C-alpha positions as CSV (number, residue, x, y, z in Angstrom):
1,M,-145.1,-30.8,113.0
2,Y,-148.2,-33.1,112.4
3,H,-151.5,-32.4,111.0
4,K,-154.6,-34.6,110.5
5,L,-155.5,-35.6,107.0
6,G,-158.6,-33.9,105.8
7,E,-158.7,-30.8,108.0
8,V,-158.2,-27.4,107.2
9,L,-154.5,-26.0,107.0
10,S,-154.2,-22.3,107.7
11,G,-151.8,-19.6,108.8
12,T,-150.8,-15.8,108.6
13,F,-148.0,-13.9,106.9
14,T,-147.1,-10.5,106.6
15,I,-145.6,-8.4,103.5
16,G,-142.9,-5.6,104.2
17,D,-141.6,-2.8,102.1
18,P,-137.9,-3.8,101.3
19,A,-137.1,-0.2,100.2
20,N,-138.3,1.1,103.7
21,D,-136.9,-1.2,106.1
22,G,-139.8,-3.5,105.9
23,V,-142.6,-1.2,106.8
24,L,-145.8,-3.3,106.5
25,V,-147.2,-2.8,102.9
26,D,-149.9,-4.5,100.5
27,A,-148.5,-6.7,97.8
28,D,-148.8,-5.1,94.3
29,S,-151.4,-7.8,93.9
30,T,-153.0,-10.3,96.1
31,P,-150.1,-12.8,97.0
32,T,-150.6,-16.7,95.6
33,G,-150.0,-19.8,97.6
34,T,-148.6,-23.3,96.3
35,V,-148.8,-26.6,98.1
36,Y,-145.7,-29.2,97.6
37,K,-146.3,-32.6,98.5
38,N,-143.6,-34.6,99.4
39,L,-141.4,-31.8,98.0
40,V,-143.5,-31.8,94.7
41,A,-145.9,-29.0,93.6
42,D,-149.5,-30.1,93.7
43,A,-152.6,-28.2,92.4
44,L,-154.3,-28.0,95.7
45,A,-155.7,-24.8,96.0
46,V,-154.4,-22.3,98.3
47,T,-156.7,-19.3,99.2
48,V,-155.1,-16.0,100.4
49,T,-157.4,-13.4,102.3
50,K,-156.1,-9.6,103.2
51,L,-156.9,-9.0,107.0
52,V,-155.1,-5.4,107.4
53,T,-152.4,-3.7,105.5
54,G,-149.5,-5.8,104.9
55,K,-151.5,-9.0,106.6
56,Y,-152.5,-11.9,105.2
57,K,-154.3,-15.4,105.8
58,W,-153.9,-18.3,103.9
59,T,-156.1,-21.8,104.0
60,C,-156.2,-24.9,102.2
61,T,-157.3,-28.3,102.8
62,P,-155.3,-31.5,101.8
63,S,-157.6,-34.3,102.0
64,A,-157.7,-38.0,101.0
65,G,-160.0,-36.8,97.9
66,A,-157.5,-34.4,96.9
67,S,-155.3,-37.6,96.4
68,F,-153.5,-37.0,100.0
69,S,-152.4,-39.7,102.1
70,A,-151.2,-40.0,105.9
71,G,-147.3,-39.7,105.9
72,D,-147.2,-37.3,103.2
73,S,-145.0,-34.2,104.0
74,I,-146.7,-30.7,103.1
75,S,-145.0,-27.6,102.6
76,V,-147.2,-24.3,101.5
77,M,-145.1,-21.5,100.0
78,I,-146.3,-17.9,99.5
79,S,-145.2,-15.8,96.5
80,A,-146.0,-12.0,96.0
81,T,-144.6,-9.0,94.1
82,V,-143.9,-5.8,96.2
83,G,-142.8,-2.8,94.4
84,S,-141.9,-4.8,91.3
85,G,-139.5,-7.0,93.3
86,A,-140.4,-10.6,94.1
87,Y,-141.3,-12.2,97.4
88,A,-141.3,-15.9,98.6
89,T,-141.5,-17.6,101.6
90,T,-142.4,-20.9,102.8
91,V,-144.9,-20.5,105.6
92,K,-145.8,-24.0,106.9
93,E,-144.4,-27.5,106.9
94,V,-146.4,-30.7,108.1
95,I,-146.5,-34.3,108.0
96,L,-150.0,-35.8,107.6
97,Q,-151.3,-38.3,109.8
98,A,-154.7,-40.1,110.1
99,R,-155.5,-39.3,113.8
100,E,-154.4,-36.7,116.2
101,I,-154.2,-37.1,119.9
102,D,-157.8,-35.6,120.5
103,D,-159.1,-38.4,118.7
104,L,-158.0,-40.7,121.3
105,A,-159.8,-38.9,124.1
106,Q,-163.0,-39.4,122.1
107,T,-165.8,-41.7,123.7
108,G,-165.4,-45.5,122.4
109,A,-168.2,-47.8,122.0
110,D,-168.0,-49.0,125.2
111,G,-168.4,-45.4,127.0
112,D,-164.6,-45.3,128.0
113,T,-162.2,-42.4,127.0
114,L,-158.5,-42.3,127.2
115,E,-158.9,-40.8,130.4
116,T,-161.1,-43.4,132.3
117,L,-158.9,-46.0,130.6
118,S,-155.9,-44.2,131.8
119,D,-157.6,-44.5,135.3
120,Q,-158.4,-48.0,135.0
121,I,-154.8,-49.2,134.5
122,D,-153.2,-46.7,136.4
123,G,-151.8,-48.9,139.0
124,T,-155.2,-50.6,139.6
125,S,-154.7,-53.7,136.9
126,T,-153.2,-57.0,138.1
127,F,-152.7,-59.8,135.8
128,N,-154.7,-63.0,137.1
129,A,-152.5,-66.0,136.0
130,S,-155.4,-68.4,136.5
131,S,-157.8,-66.6,134.4
132,D,-156.4,-63.7,132.3
133,K,-155.1,-64.6,128.7
134,V,-152.4,-63.2,126.7
135,D,-152.6,-63.1,122.9
136,V,-149.4,-64.1,121.4
137,N,-148.8,-63.5,117.8
138,K,-145.1,-64.0,117.5
139,V,-142.3,-66.0,119.3
140,N,-138.9,-65.2,118.3
141,G,-140.3,-64.0,115.0
142,N,-142.0,-67.2,114.3
143,S,-145.8,-66.6,113.7
144,V,-148.1,-68.2,116.2
145,T,-151.5,-69.4,115.1
146,S,-152.7,-72.0,117.9
147,A,-151.4,-73.7,121.0
148,D,-150.3,-76.4,118.8
149,D,-147.4,-74.3,117.7
150,F,-146.2,-74.7,121.2
151,K,-146.4,-78.6,121.1
152,A,-142.8,-80.5,120.8
153,T,-142.5,-82.5,117.6
154,G,-140.3,-85.5,117.0
155,F,-141.3,-87.7,120.2
156,A,-143.7,-90.5,120.4
157,V,-146.9,-89.9,122.3
158,P,-149.8,-92.3,123.5
159,G,-151.1,-93.7,120.2
160,D,-148.3,-93.5,118.1
161,E,-147.0,-96.7,116.3
162,M,-143.7,-98.2,117.4
163,K,-141.3,-100.2,115.2
164,L,-139.4,-103.1,116.7
165,E,-135.7,-103.2,115.5
166,S,-135.3,-107.3,116.4
167,T,-137.8,-110.0,116.8
168,Y,-140.0,-109.4,120.1
169,D,-139.1,-111.5,122.8
170,A,-141.9,-112.3,125.6
171,A,-139.4,-113.7,127.9
172,K,-137.5,-110.0,128.0
173,T,-139.7,-107.9,130.0
174,A,-139.0,-104.5,131.4
175,S,-137.1,-104.8,134.8
176,Q,-135.3,-102.7,137.3
177,F,-131.5,-103.5,137.7
178,D,-130.9,-104.0,141.5
179,A,-127.4,-103.6,142.3
180,S,-127.6,-105.3,145.7
181,S,-128.9,-108.6,144.6
182,D,-128.9,-108.6,140.7
183,E,-126.0,-110.2,138.9
184,V,-124.5,-109.5,135.2
185,D,-122.7,-112.2,133.4
186,V,-119.7,-110.7,131.7
187,G,-118.5,-112.7,128.7
188,K,-115.6,-110.7,127.7
189,V,-113.8,-107.8,128.8
190,K,-111.7,-105.8,125.8
191,G,-112.0,-109.1,123.5
192,T,-110.6,-111.7,126.2
193,G,-113.1,-114.1,127.4
194,I,-114.2,-114.6,131.2
195,T,-115.0,-118.1,132.3
196,S,-114.6,-117.2,136.2
197,V,-114.0,-114.7,138.8
198,D,-110.6,-115.9,139.1
199,D,-109.7,-114.2,135.6
200,F,-110.2,-111.0,137.3
201,K,-107.5,-112.0,140.0
202,A,-103.8,-110.8,140.0
203,N,-101.1,-113.2,138.8
204,V,-98.7,-113.5,141.7
205,S,-96.8,-116.7,140.9
206,A,-93.6,-114.7,140.2
207,L,-93.5,-112.9,143.4
208,A,-91.6,-114.3,146.4
209,T,-93.2,-116.1,148.8
210,L,-92.6,-116.2,152.8
211,A,-90.8,-119.1,152.6
212,G,-88.7,-118.0,149.7
213,Q,-87.9,-114.6,151.5
214,A,-86.6,-116.5,154.6
215,T,-84.1,-118.4,152.3
216,I,-83.1,-115.3,150.7
217,V,-82.5,-113.7,153.9
218,A,-80.5,-116.5,155.2
219,A,-78.2,-116.7,152.2
220,L,-77.4,-112.9,152.6
221,S,-76.8,-113.3,156.1
222,S,-74.3,-115.8,155.2
223,L,-72.4,-113.6,153.0
224,D,-72.1,-110.8,155.4
225,G,-68.5,-109.6,155.5
226,K,-67.5,-112.1,152.4
227,V,-68.3,-109.5,150.1
228,D,-65.8,-106.9,151.1
229,T,-63.1,-109.7,151.3
230,V,-64.2,-110.4,147.6
231,D,-64.0,-106.8,146.4
232,S,-60.5,-106.5,147.9
233,I,-59.2,-109.4,146.2
234,V,-61.0,-108.0,142.8
235,D,-59.0,-104.5,143.6
236,A,-55.7,-106.5,143.7
237,I,-56.1,-108.3,140.6
238,K,-57.0,-105.0,138.6
239,A,-54.2,-103.3,140.0
240,V,-52.1,-105.7,138.2
241,T,-54.1,-106.2,135.1
242,D,-54.2,-102.5,134.8
243,L,-50.2,-102.6,133.9
244,F,-50.8,-104.7,130.9
245,S,-50.8,-103.0,127.3
246,F,-52.6,-104.5,124.4
247,T,-53.0,-104.5,120.7
248,G,-56.0,-105.8,119.9
249,N,-56.6,-109.0,122.2
250,D,-52.9,-109.8,122.1
251,V,-50.7,-108.3,125.2
252,K,-48.2,-105.7,124.0
253,C,-44.6,-106.8,124.9
254,T,-42.0,-105.6,122.6
255,L,-43.7,-102.7,120.7
256,D,-41.8,-100.2,122.7
257,G,-38.2,-101.6,122.1
258,E,-37.8,-103.5,125.6
259,T,-36.0,-106.6,126.1
260,V,-38.4,-109.6,126.7
261,S,-37.0,-112.1,129.2
262,V,-38.4,-115.5,129.0
263,S,-38.7,-116.9,132.4
264,A,-40.2,-120.2,131.4
265,I,-40.6,-121.9,128.0
266,N,-42.2,-125.4,127.0
267,A,-39.0,-127.4,126.5
268,S,-40.6,-129.9,124.3
269,S,-41.8,-127.3,121.8
270,V,-38.3,-125.6,121.7
271,T,-36.8,-129.1,121.2
272,S,-39.3,-129.8,118.3
273,I,-38.4,-126.5,116.6
274,V,-34.6,-127.0,116.7
275,T,-34.7,-130.7,115.7
276,G,-37.0,-129.8,113.0
277,V,-34.8,-127.0,111.6
278,W,-31.7,-129.2,111.7
279,A,-33.3,-131.6,109.5
280,K,-34.6,-129.5,107.3
281,V,-30.8,-128.2,107.0
282,V,-29.5,-131.7,106.5
283,D,-31.5,-132.7,103.9
284,G,-31.3,-129.9,101.9
285,T,-34.9,-128.5,102.1
286,R,-33.6,-125.2,103.9
287,T,-30.6,-123.3,103.1
288,A,-28.4,-121.5,105.6
289,V,-29.9,-118.2,104.6
290,D,-33.5,-119.6,105.7
291,V,-32.1,-120.6,108.9
292,L,-30.2,-117.2,109.3
293,Q,-33.7,-115.6,108.6
294,L,-35.4,-117.7,111.2
295,I,-33.0,-116.9,113.8
296,N,-33.1,-113.1,113.2
297,A,-36.9,-113.3,113.4
298,V,-36.6,-115.0,116.5
299,F,-34.3,-112.4,118.0
300,R,-36.7,-109.9,116.9
301,G,-39.6,-111.6,118.2
302,S,-41.4,-111.9,114.8
303,W,-42.5,-115.6,114.6
304,V,-45.5,-117.7,116.0
305,Y,-45.5,-121.4,116.5
306,D,-48.5,-123.5,116.4
307,T,-48.0,-126.5,118.7
308,T,-51.3,-128.2,117.1
309,T,-50.5,-127.7,113.5
310,K,-46.7,-127.5,114.0
311,L,-46.3,-124.4,111.5
312,L,-43.7,-121.8,112.4
313,T,-44.6,-118.7,111.0
314,I,-41.5,-116.0,110.9
315,T,-42.0,-112.2,109.4
316,N,-38.6,-111.2,107.8
317,E,-37.5,-107.4,107.9
318,D,-39.2,-106.7,104.5
319,S,-42.6,-107.7,106.3
320,G,-42.6,-111.0,104.0
321,T,-43.8,-114.1,105.8
322,V,-42.0,-117.5,105.8
323,V,-44.1,-120.7,106.9
324,W,-42.0,-123.6,108.4
325,D,-44.1,-126.6,108.1
326,F,-42.8,-129.4,110.6
327,S,-45.8,-131.5,110.2
328,T,-44.5,-133.2,106.9
329,D,-41.4,-133.1,104.8
330,N,-42.8,-130.1,103.0
331,E,-42.6,-126.2,103.8
332,R,-44.4,-123.2,102.0
333,T,-43.5,-119.7,101.6
334,T,-45.9,-116.7,101.3
335,S,-45.1,-113.2,100.9
């Protein structure tokens, strides 16, 4: 509850006999009152007056002169003694304020009251944007002091000094590009110099021309039916070569223990080998044992003869190799 600062605060209370079911009786002596300001006992005087038996009135005046202010909370407590028993109760709690609602109904300096002001603004007031004004104190928390606070900053306005970044060139005047007639000289595209519009043309030098296309078509026509013939021949050759077995790059002939029959042999090479072997036996360069090893190697197929160097290499059963040199009178053996 609110109460106007400086005005009389008052109320009533009763005293009942606790020994007689609360029947109204007078206190043993005049009750006393205490004012609590913001929950602290204050020295403000409270006047208590008896009205009739058991009924009393109290008054006090919390004012600015008595060190009270708008916003203070006020509590009034009454204390009394009844039949030697203590009695106490809070009879009032208010908050002080500078004005009451009735003050707003008073006539102002221009003769208007709250009622007349209400009538004036009750559905009859229309804001005229062309003439009415609104006072704005803050915008988004920022204080507004004048219309200049709404002006943009950081932009050039007439009269501002302008700074040139390079030497002024009078030949470069303001212009507007006309896409229908104006031209732009392009010196480079991604670092590549441009000399003419031909630089933008695609390079088709590697593409087939119409004449080349006709030649290709004619060539393909001449091969019509021949590809299948070639393919048949290749398949026949492959069927035969698939029968070969290889050890590395050499054809595998006797690794499986089969006997190899020679249908054709270089007669001159054989004659040279036989003549050479016989010569080595006659002159004592090779012994009969050497000849037998050679014959054994020939039967086993463990020999290689190079017709260019005239070297005959045999592999003995102990995996040792013997080289017969028919190019000179000397032989060498390696193992």
